[in-house]
C-alpha positions as CSV (number, residue, x, y, z in Angstrom):
1,M,-7.6,-25.0,-0.3
2,D,-8.4,-25.9,3.3
3,D,-4.8,-27.2,3.9
4,L,-3.3,-24.0,2.6
5,Q,-5.3,-21.8,4.9
6,F,-4.7,-24.2,7.9
7,L,-0.9,-24.0,7.2
8,L,-1.0,-20.2,6.8
9,N,-2.6,-20.0,10.3
10,W,-0.2,-22.6,11.8
11,F,3.0,-20.9,10.6
12,S,1.7,-17.5,11.7
13,R,0.6,-18.8,15.1
14,N,3.9,-20.7,15.8
15,D,6.3,-18.2,14.4
16,K,7.3,-16.6,17.8
17,L,7.5,-20.0,19.5
18,V,9.8,-21.5,16.9
19,H,12.1,-18.5,16.8
20,A,12.4,-18.4,20.6
21,Q,15.0,-21.2,20.4
22,S,17.1,-23.0,17.9
23,F,15.0,-26.2,18.0
24,T,11.4,-26.3,19.2
25,P,9.9,-29.6,20.2
26,L,6.4,-30.4,19.0
27,P,4.1,-33.4,19.6
28,P,4.7,-36.2,17.0
29,Q,1.0,-36.2,16.0
30,Q,1.1,-32.5,15.2
31,L,4.2,-32.9,13.1
32,A,2.6,-35.8,11.2
33,D,-0.5,-33.7,10.5
34,I,1.6,-30.8,9.2
35,S,3.6,-33.1,7.0
36,A,0.5,-34.7,5.6
37,R,-1.0,-31.3,4.7
38,L,2.2,-30.2,3.0
39,V,2.1,-33.4,0.9
40,N,-1.5,-32.7,-0.1
41,I,-0.6,-29.1,-1.2
42,S,2.4,-30.3,-3.2
43,N,0.3,-32.9,-4.9
44,N,-2.5,-30.4,-5.7
45,I,-0.1,-27.9,-7.3
46,N,2.3,-30.3,-9.0
47,N,0.8,-30.1,-12.5
48,E,0.8,-26.3,-12.6
49,F,3.8,-25.5,-10.4
50,P,6.1,-28.5,-10.4
51,E,9.1,-26.5,-9.1
52,L,7.2,-25.2,-6.1
53,A,5.8,-28.7,-5.4
54,Q,9.2,-30.2,-5.5
55,R,10.6,-27.6,-3.1
56,I,7.7,-28.3,-0.6
57,R,8.3,-32.0,-0.7
58,F,12.0,-31.6,-0.1
59,L,11.7,-29.1,2.8
60,N,8.9,-31.3,4.3
61,T,11.4,-34.1,4.8
62,K,13.8,-31.7,6.6
63,L,11.3,-29.9,8.8
64,A,11.3,-32.3,11.7
65,L,14.5,-33.6,13.3
66,N,15.0,-37.0,14.9
67,N,13.9,-35.6,18.3
68,Y,10.6,-34.2,17.0
69,C,12.0,-30.7,17.0
70,I,11.4,-28.0,14.3
71,S,14.3,-26.6,12.3
72,V,14.0,-22.8,12.4
73,N,15.6,-22.4,8.9
74,I,13.3,-25.0,7.3
75,F,10.2,-23.5,9.1
76,D,11.0,-20.1,7.7
77,R,11.5,-21.4,4.1
78,L,8.3,-23.4,4.2
79,A,6.3,-20.4,5.6
80,E,7.7,-18.3,2.7
81,L,6.6,-20.9,0.2
82,I,3.1,-21.3,1.6
83,N,2.6,-17.5,1.5
84,A,3.9,-17.4,-2.0
85,I,1.3,-20.0,-3.1
86,K,-1.4,-18.1,-1.4
87,N,-0.4,-15.0,-3.3
88,I,-0.4,-16.9,-6.6
89,Y,-4.0,-18.2,-6.0
90,D,-5.2,-14.7,-5.0
91,K,-3.9,-13.3,-8.3
92,D,-5.4,-16.2,-10.2
93,K,-8.9,-15.8,-8.6
94,N,-9.0,-12.0,-9.2
95,N,-7.8,-11.8,-12.8
96,W,-7.7,-14.9,-14.9
97,K,-11.5,-15.5,-15.1
98,Y,-11.6,-12.6,-17.7
99,V,-8.8,-14.1,-19.9
100,H,-9.4,-16.2,-23.0
101,N,-9.4,-19.9,-22.1
102,S,-6.5,-20.6,-24.6
103,F,-4.3,-18.6,-22.3
104,C,-5.4,-20.2,-19.0
105,R,-2.9,-23.1,-19.2
106,V,0.7,-22.5,-20.1
107,V,0.4,-18.7,-20.3
108,R,-1.3,-18.5,-16.9
109,T,1.2,-20.9,-15.3
110,K,4.2,-18.9,-16.6
111,F,2.7,-15.6,-15.5
112,L,1.9,-16.8,-12.0
113,Q,5.4,-18.2,-11.6
114,G,6.7,-14.7,-12.3
115,H,8.0,-15.5,-15.9
116,Y,6.2,-12.5,-17.3
117,Q,8.1,-12.2,-20.6
118,D,7.7,-15.9,-21.3
119,A,4.0,-15.7,-20.6
120,V,3.6,-12.9,-23.2
121,T,5.7,-14.8,-25.7
122,E,3.6,-17.9,-25.2
123,A,0.3,-15.9,-25.7
124,T,1.8,-14.4,-28.8
125,N,2.7,-17.8,-30.2
126,I,-0.8,-19.1,-29.5
127,L,-2.5,-16.2,-31.3
128,M,-0.1,-16.4,-34.3
129,M,-0.6,-20.2,-34.6
130,R,-4.4,-19.7,-34.7
131,L,-4.1,-17.2,-37.5
132,K,-1.8,-19.6,-39.4
133,I,-4.4,-22.4,-39.0
134,I,-7.2,-20.2,-40.3
135,N,-5.1,-19.1,-43.2
136,K,-4.3,-22.7,-44.1
137,H,-8.0,-23.6,-44.2
138,I,-8.8,-20.6,-46.3
139,D,-6.0,-21.2,-48.8
140,N,-4.5,-24.7,-48.9
141,D,-2.0,-23.6,-51.6
142,C,-0.8,-20.6,-49.7
143,E,2.9,-20.5,-48.7
144,D,3.7,-20.6,-45.0
145,I,3.7,-17.0,-43.9
146,D,3.4,-15.3,-40.6
147,G,3.9,-11.9,-38.9
148,S,2.9,-8.8,-40.8
149,N,2.6,-10.6,-44.1
150,L,0.0,-13.0,-42.6
151,V,-2.0,-10.3,-40.9
152,G,-1.9,-8.1,-44.0
153,K,-3.3,-11.0,-46.1
154,L,-6.1,-11.9,-43.6
155,F,-7.2,-8.4,-42.8
156,S,-6.6,-6.6,-46.1
157,A,-8.7,-3.4,-46.4
158,S,-9.6,-4.2,-50.0
159,N,-10.3,-7.9,-49.7
160,T,-10.4,-9.1,-46.1
161,E,-10.3,-12.9,-45.6
162,I,-11.6,-12.8,-42.0
163,T,-14.9,-11.0,-41.5
164,L,-15.2,-10.2,-37.8
165,F,-18.6,-8.4,-38.0
166,D,-21.6,-8.4,-40.3
167,Q,-20.9,-5.6,-42.8
168,Q,-24.5,-4.4,-43.3
169,T,-24.0,-1.3,-41.1
170,R,-21.5,1.5,-40.9
171,T,-20.8,0.8,-37.3
172,N,-19.8,-2.8,-38.0
173,K,-17.7,-1.7,-41.0
174,D,-15.9,0.7,-38.7
175,K,-15.4,-2.1,-36.1
176,Q,-14.0,-4.4,-38.8
177,A,-11.5,-1.7,-39.8
178,G,-10.6,-0.9,-36.2
179,Y,-10.0,-4.5,-35.1
180,S,-8.0,-5.0,-38.3
181,E,-5.8,-2.2,-37.1
182,F,-5.6,-3.8,-33.7
183,F,-4.2,-7.0,-35.3
184,R,-1.6,-5.0,-37.2
185,G,-0.7,-3.1,-34.1
186,W,-0.3,-6.3,-32.2
187,I,2.3,-7.5,-34.8
188,S,4.3,-4.2,-34.6
189,A,4.1,-3.6,-30.9
190,I,4.2,-7.0,-29.3
191,R,4.8,-9.9,-31.7
192,N,7.8,-8.4,-33.5
193,R,9.4,-7.4,-30.2
194,N,9.0,-10.9,-28.9
195,A,10.5,-12.4,-32.0
196,H,13.8,-10.6,-31.2
197,P,16.0,-10.3,-28.1
198,Y,14.2,-8.2,-25.5
199,G,16.5,-6.0,-23.5
200,E,14.1,-4.7,-20.9
201,K,12.7,-6.8,-18.1
202,M,8.9,-7.0,-18.3
203,D,7.0,-6.3,-15.2
204,E,3.8,-7.9,-14.0
205,I,1.4,-5.2,-14.9
206,S,2.7,-4.7,-18.4
207,A,2.7,-8.4,-19.1
208,F,-0.9,-8.9,-17.9
209,Q,-2.1,-5.9,-20.0
210,E,-0.5,-7.3,-23.1
211,I,-2.0,-10.8,-22.4
212,A,-5.4,-9.1,-21.9
213,F,-5.1,-7.3,-25.2
214,M,-4.3,-10.5,-27.0
215,S,-7.2,-12.1,-25.2
216,I,-9.5,-9.5,-26.8
217,L,-8.2,-10.5,-30.2
218,M,-8.7,-14.2,-29.5
219,K,-12.3,-13.4,-28.4
220,V,-13.1,-11.4,-31.5
221,L,-11.9,-14.4,-33.6
222,D,-14.2,-16.6,-31.6
223,N,-17.2,-14.5,-32.6
224,R,-16.3,-13.8,-36.2
225,V,-18.8,-14.0,-39.1
226,S,-16.6,-15.9,-41.5
227,P,-14.9,-18.2,-42.1
228,P,-16.4,-20.6,-39.6
229,I,-14.5,-21.8,-36.6
230,F,-12.3,-24.7,-37.6
231,K,-11.9,-27.6,-35.2
232,D,-8.1,-27.5,-35.0
233,E,-8.0,-23.8,-34.1
234,E,-10.1,-24.3,-30.9
235,N,-7.0,-25.6,-29.1
236,P,-4.0,-24.1,-30.9
237,C,-1.7,-24.6,-27.8
């Protein structure tokens, strides 16, 4: 965003000037320009980060006093917010282009807002819902199951219902067996933990690694041999 970079530079350039006194006068036109740019940023991020957008809008109304002076406290809080948004977009640009597109809405938003456990839980729910949709198409009369029972049914070693790779070669048979174990491991290590109270606070790196792992499982479902992709599984979230 041009406005974001402009404001980053403006806050940095004016930091010493503003902190030199309690209230720093600025030309009305400059204040109007800064206010307009803050409005643009809040509008641009409102859908993905409504809480941040609301805070920017509120602080924007408090930045300039009646005598066209800058409030030091509000200046500092806005500068912190603008830098936080820059960091969010830097993370987004560097990492999320490799993640499955089903995770690039709610999951991504929760992650970038720092709600790491919620992001992992959301990704888990999306993947589980996709498996349930596939199972429903395969067996209309099947009872509503999930978790290890569902994965065990879909990826049974003796009679798998989801064929991920062509089974004509030993390599592909090994890949089928390996990915089936990945799905079972996901249930035990990630899904079951998220289905119950989680005592430890999840950090950013661990959360992204688990989301990336589930992204791999989503991708292998995209490229499976059978059954065919069903329309309602393409956007399970």
